[in-house]
C-alpha positions in Angstrom: -20.4 104.0 -6.5 -22.7 106.5 -4.7 -21.8 109.2 -7.2 -22.4 106.9 -10.2 -25.8 105.9 -8.8 -26.8 109.5 -8.1 -25.7 110.5 -11.6 -27.8 107.7 -13.1 -30.8 108.9 -11.2 -30.2 112.5 -12.3 -29.7 111.4 -15.9 -32.9 109.4 -15.9 -34.8 112.3 -14.3 -33.6 114.8 -16.9 -34.4 112.5 -19.8 -37.8 111.7 -18.4 -38.7 115.3 -17.6 -37.6 116.7 -21.0 -39.4 113.9 -22.9 -42.5 114.2 -20.8 -42.6 118.0 -21.3 -42.2 117.6 -25.0 -44.8 114.8 -25.5 -47.0 114.9 -22.4 -46.8 111.1 -22.2 -45.5 109.3 -19.1 -45.0 106.1 -21.2 -42.9 107.8 -23.9 -41.0 109.7 -21.2 -40.2 106.5 -19.3 -39.3 104.6 -22.4 -36.9 107.3 -23.6 -35.5 107.7 -20.1 -34.6 104.0 -20.1 -33.6 103.6 -23.7 -31.4 106.7 -24.0 -28.9 105.7 -21.3 -28.7 102.2 -22.7 -27.9 103.4 -26.2 -25.4 106.0 -24.8 -23.6 103.2 -22.9 -23.1 101.2 -26.1 -22.1 104.3 -28.1 -19.6 105.3 -25.3 -18.0 101.8 -25.5 -17.2 102.3 -29.2 -16.2 105.9 -28.8 -13.8 104.9 -26.1 -12.2 102.2 -28.4 -11.8 104.8 -31.2 -10.3 107.3 -28.8 -7.8 104.8 -27.3 -6.8 103.9 -30.9 -6.2 107.6 -31.7 -4.1 108.1 -28.5 -2.1 104.9 -29.3 -1.3 106.2 -32.8 -0.2 109.6 -31.4 2.0 107.9 -28.9 3.6 105.7 -31.6 4.2 108.7 -33.8 5.8 110.5 -30.9 8.1 107.5 -30.2 9.1 107.4 -33.9 9.8 111.1 -33.9 11.8 110.9 -30.7 13.9 108.0 -32.1 14.5 109.8 -35.3 15.7 112.9 -33.5 18.0 110.7 -31.3 19.5 109.0 -34.4 20.3 112.4 -36.0 21.8 113.9 -32.9 
């Protein structure tokens, strides 16, 4: 948990600093630093679902191929 919290702080700091340097606005920097991780969390959820689906299909295809080879042998 400590590692996760330290990464969250690091992520916030980087997002804030880059946005602040680009805009010169503390308000915009803070908003982006809070908004970006929230959006990334939602995007990651869907990315993970798609990725798991791809892995499941690969696993099923491997099982089908293995069974086909066993039947031929």
